[in-house]
N, C-alpha and C positions, 0 to 999 in steps of 0.2 A: 442500414447502421449498425453495427457493433461496436461497443464501446467498452474499453475497461480504464478507470481510474485509477490512479497513485495516491489521489491526494486527498482528503476529507472534503475540503473545500470545493474541490473540483468537482467531488459527485452530489455536493450540495445543489451547485452550478446546473449541473445535467438535469438532476428533479426538476430545478426552478425552469429550465428551458420545456419542460413537459418532455425529455427525452428518457426518462427512467424504466420505459421499458426497453431500452437500446439498451441501458448498461449491463454488460455480462461479467463483470468482475472488477471489486472495488480492495482498498486495503482492509487490515484489522480493524483499524481506528474507524473506519464508517458508522456511524450510529446514527445519520440524521440524514432525511427524515429516517423513521423507525425501518421502514422495508429496504434500506439500503442494508441493513446487517442481516438480513437474507441472501443476499448475493454473494457468489464464491468471492474468498480472500484469494486474490492473485498475488498482492503481497503483505507482509507479514516483518515485526520486529525480530531480530537475532533472539530477544528477552521476552517473547512471547511464551508464556505457561511458567514463569520463573519470577523471582522476587528479589532480584539481587542487590546486594548494599551498595553505598554509592561508589565505595572503592571499587567492586566489581566493573561496575558500570564505567567506570574510567579507564579501569585495566582494559577490559574487553574493547571501547572504543578506541583507545589508543591503539590497540595491537591489530584492530580490522584497519584502521587508518594507514597503517605503517605497512598493511599489504595493499593497500590501495582498495579495499572493501568498505564498504558502507554498513549503516547498522540493521538497513530492512533488505529482505530476500524477496525476490521474486520467486512464485511458484511456477513455475516454467513449464509443467504438467497441465495447471489449469487455465495459463495464460495460452497455451497453443488450441487446449481444448476451446477457450471461448472464440477463438480466431477472430480477433478484433480487429475492424479498420481504421479505429482511432485510438491512440494510447494518449491519455493526459497527463503529463508528470512535470517536474522542474529538474533543474539542477540542484546539486548538494552543495549547501553552504561550508564554509572552513568552520572545525570545531576548535 
């Protein structure tokens, strides 16, 4: 099975179940266990590599929500390359 995790907690559970070798993609926030950091990042924040102020964060989040977008983006090229059988994710809460 080929698994991609869109949540750090789910990534930890995959490893706890002994399925780390079947994990083919994680988020930019997945840092535990340490080997999770070496997996391809199929999900990243729109703020990745930036240091925005709280005002900028608020503005970007408001604009993206108005457009029906979230603050995380899926790298569709990496996701397609991973050819996952299982995606582990969750619904987005209201901000």
